C-alpha positions as CSV (number, residue, x, y, z in Angstrom):
1,X,-32.3,54.4,27.7
2,X,-31.9,50.4,28.7
3,X,-28.2,51.4,29.6
4,X,-29.2,54.1,31.8
5,X,-31.5,52.1,33.7
6,X,-29.2,49.4,33.9
7,X,-26.6,51.2,35.8
8,X,-28.9,53.0,38.1
9,X,-29.8,49.4,38.9
10,X,-26.1,48.2,39.5
11,X,-25.9,51.8,41.3
12,X,-28.5,51.2,43.4
13,X,-27.5,47.0,44.2
14,X,-23.8,47.9,45.1
15,X,-24.7,51.4,47.4
16,X,-28.2,50.3,48.8
17,X,-26.4,46.5,51.2
18,X,-23.8,48.8,53.4
19,X,-26.3,51.3,54.0
20,X,-28.9,48.9,54.7
21,X,-26.5,47.2,57.0
22,X,-25.3,50.2,58.7
23,X,-28.8,50.9,59.9
24,X,-29.5,47.0,60.8
25,X,-26.4,47.4,63.9
26,X,-28.8,49.0,65.7
27,X,-31.8,46.8,66.4
28,X,-30.3,45.1,69.4
29,X,-27.4,42.2,70.4
30,X,-27.4,38.5,71.3
31,X,-24.5,36.9,73.0
32,X,-22.4,34.3,75.4
33,X,-20.6,34.7,78.0
34,X,-18.7,32.9,81.1
35,X,-19.1,34.1,84.8
36,X,-17.5,34.6,87.6
37,X,-19.9,34.3,90.4
38,X,-18.1,35.2,94.2
39,X,-20.7,33.6,96.8
40,X,-19.9,36.0,99.8
41,X,-22.5,34.3,101.9
42,X,-20.4,31.0,102.5
43,X,-17.0,31.2,104.3
44,X,-15.1,31.0,102.9
45,X,-16.6,32.6,99.8
46,X,-17.0,30.0,96.8
47,X,-16.1,31.2,93.3
48,X,-18.2,30.0,90.8
49,X,-17.5,30.2,87.1
50,X,-20.8,29.1,84.6
51,X,-21.9,30.1,80.7
52,X,-25.0,32.2,80.4
53,X,-26.4,34.1,77.3
54,X,-28.2,37.5,76.8
55,X,-30.7,39.4,74.1
56,X,-31.3,42.7,74.0
57,X,-33.4,45.0,71.8
58,X,-32.9,48.6,71.3
59,X,-35.6,51.1,72.7
60,X,-33.7,54.3,71.8
61,X,-30.1,54.3,70.5
62,X,-28.7,55.2,73.6
63,X,-31.4,52.5,75.5
64,X,-31.6,48.5,75.1
65,X,-33.7,46.5,77.0
66,X,-32.0,42.9,77.7
67,X,-32.5,39.5,79.5
68,X,-30.2,37.3,80.7
69,X,-29.5,33.8,82.0
70,X,-26.2,32.1,83.3
71,X,-25.9,28.5,84.8
72,X,-22.7,28.3,87.4
73,X,-21.1,24.9,87.8
74,X,-20.7,22.9,91.0
75,X,-17.1,24.0,92.4
76,X,-14.8,22.4,94.8
77,X,-12.5,25.0,97.5
78,X,-10.9,24.6,100.6
79,X,-12.2,24.2,104.0
80,X,-10.2,25.2,107.3
81,X,-11.5,23.7,110.6
82,X,-12.1,25.0,113.9
83,X,-7.6,24.2,114.4
84,X,-7.0,26.4,112.1
85,X,-4.4,24.1,110.8
86,X,-6.2,21.3,108.9
87,X,-7.4,21.7,105.4
88,X,-9.8,19.8,103.5
89,X,-11.0,20.0,99.5
90,X,-14.6,20.5,100.0
91,X,-16.9,19.9,96.7
92,X,-20.0,21.7,96.7
93,X,-23.4,20.5,94.7
94,X,-24.4,24.2,95.0
95,X,-25.1,25.2,91.5
96,X,-27.0,28.9,91.1
97,X,-28.9,29.8,88.3
98,X,-29.2,33.7,87.7
99,X,-32.1,35.2,85.4
100,X,-32.3,39.0,85.2
101,X,-34.0,41.6,83.2
102,X,-33.8,45.5,82.8
103,X,-32.2,47.9,80.2
104,X,-29.0,48.8,79.2
105,X,-27.9,52.2,78.8
106,X,-24.8,53.3,76.9
107,X,-22.7,55.4,75.3
108,X,-24.1,55.6,71.3
109,X,-23.6,53.3,68.9
110,X,-19.9,53.2,67.4
111,X,-17.5,50.6,67.3
112,X,-16.8,51.4,71.1
113,X,-18.8,52.1,74.0
114,X,-19.3,52.2,77.4
115,X,-22.7,51.7,79.9
116,X,-24.9,50.6,82.8
117,X,-27.3,48.3,83.3
118,X,-29.9,47.6,86.7
119,X,-31.4,44.7,86.0
120,X,-34.2,42.4,88.3
121,X,-35.1,39.1,88.3
122,X,-33.6,35.6,90.5
123,X,-31.2,33.4,91.2
124,X,-32.1,30.2,92.2
125,X,-29.3,27.6,94.2
126,X,-30.3,23.8,93.1
127,X,-28.1,21.2,94.4
128,X,-26.8,18.4,92.4
129,X,-24.6,15.9,91.8
130,X,-25.3,15.1,87.8
131,X,-23.4,16.3,84.7
132,X,-23.5,20.1,83.6
133,X,-26.3,19.7,81.3
134,X,-28.6,17.2,83.5
135,X,-27.8,19.7,86.6
136,X,-29.0,22.8,84.0
137,X,-32.2,21.2,83.4
138,X,-32.9,20.2,87.3
139,X,-31.9,23.8,88.1
140,X,-35.0,25.1,85.5
141,X,-37.4,23.2,87.2
142,X,-36.6,23.8,90.9
143,X,-37.2,27.3,90.0
144,X,-40.9,27.4,91.0
145,X,-40.1,25.2,93.6
146,X,-36.3,25.7,94.5
147,X,-34.2,27.9,96.8
148,X,-35.0,30.6,94.5
149,X,-34.5,34.2,95.3
150,X,-35.1,38.0,94.6
151,X,-32.4,39.3,92.8
152,X,-31.2,43.0,92.0
153,X,-28.3,43.5,89.4
154,X,-26.2,46.8,89.1
155,X,-23.3,46.9,86.8
156,X,-21.2,48.3,84.0
157,X,-19.3,47.5,81.3
158,X,-17.6,48.3,78.3
159,X,-18.2,46.7,74.0
160,X,-16.0,47.0,71.1
161,X,-17.1,46.4,68.0
162,X,-16.0,45.0,64.4
163,X,-19.0,45.9,62.1
164,X,-21.0,43.2,63.4
165,X,-19.5,41.6,65.6
166,X,-17.8,42.6,69.0
167,X,-16.6,41.9,72.6
168,X,-18.3,42.8,76.2
169,X,-17.2,42.7,79.9
170,X,-18.9,43.3,82.5
171,X,-18.7,43.7,86.5
172,X,-21.5,44.0,88.8
173,X,-22.9,43.3,92.3
174,X,-25.4,40.3,92.0
175,X,-27.8,41.1,95.4
176,X,-29.7,38.3,96.1
177,X,-32.6,38.7,99.3
178,X,-32.3,35.8,102.4
179,X,-32.9,37.2,105.7
180,X,-31.1,40.7,104.1
181,X,-28.8,41.7,101.4
182,X,-26.7,39.5,100.2
183,X,-23.6,40.8,97.7
184,X,-22.1,38.9,95.4
185,X,-19.6,40.4,92.6
186,X,-20.1,39.3,89.1
187,X,-17.7,39.3,86.3
188,X,-19.1,38.6,82.3
189,X,-17.0,38.3,79.2
190,X,-18.2,37.3,75.6
191,X,-19.1,37.9,72.3
192,X,-21.9,39.9,71.2
193,X,-23.4,40.1,67.5
194,X,-25.1,43.7,66.9
195,X,-28.2,43.2,64.4
């Protein structure tokens, strides 16, 4: 009888962890990403590059509630003067900070899936000549009293997973409202961990 009990316990200890791990991938995701934001309000447009993070929790196998925040670094851009010939490299001190929240609708829970998302939140435009870390802290502090605008974000993308670890690519339109709607192309790519 002792041998039978030992064999049952051994069988459970070998079979149960993979089952628990497979089920644990359906609770949510966390990830980091690199982002590209084309600020179209300026002439010429300014192409920002930055970093961000996101967290999502499943409310249904095909629906997640997701929150994300991204921070873009200062950029240099070429400005053409009115004579059309003379150009100059200009360094902008504007640094966009975005915070968005909303649902993500996905096609199942397998290793590869497509999704669409719609989020609401804010875009804050802070101005700083500090390094990236100090600029980020300053931008967070300026959300309440800085140049913060309401934002909408429709987007779509794809994810691929190898067990709990995957990659995500997303394309969307970060629309903020400042005397009318301002459309801005946003692309994010980065690693994702399912839990």
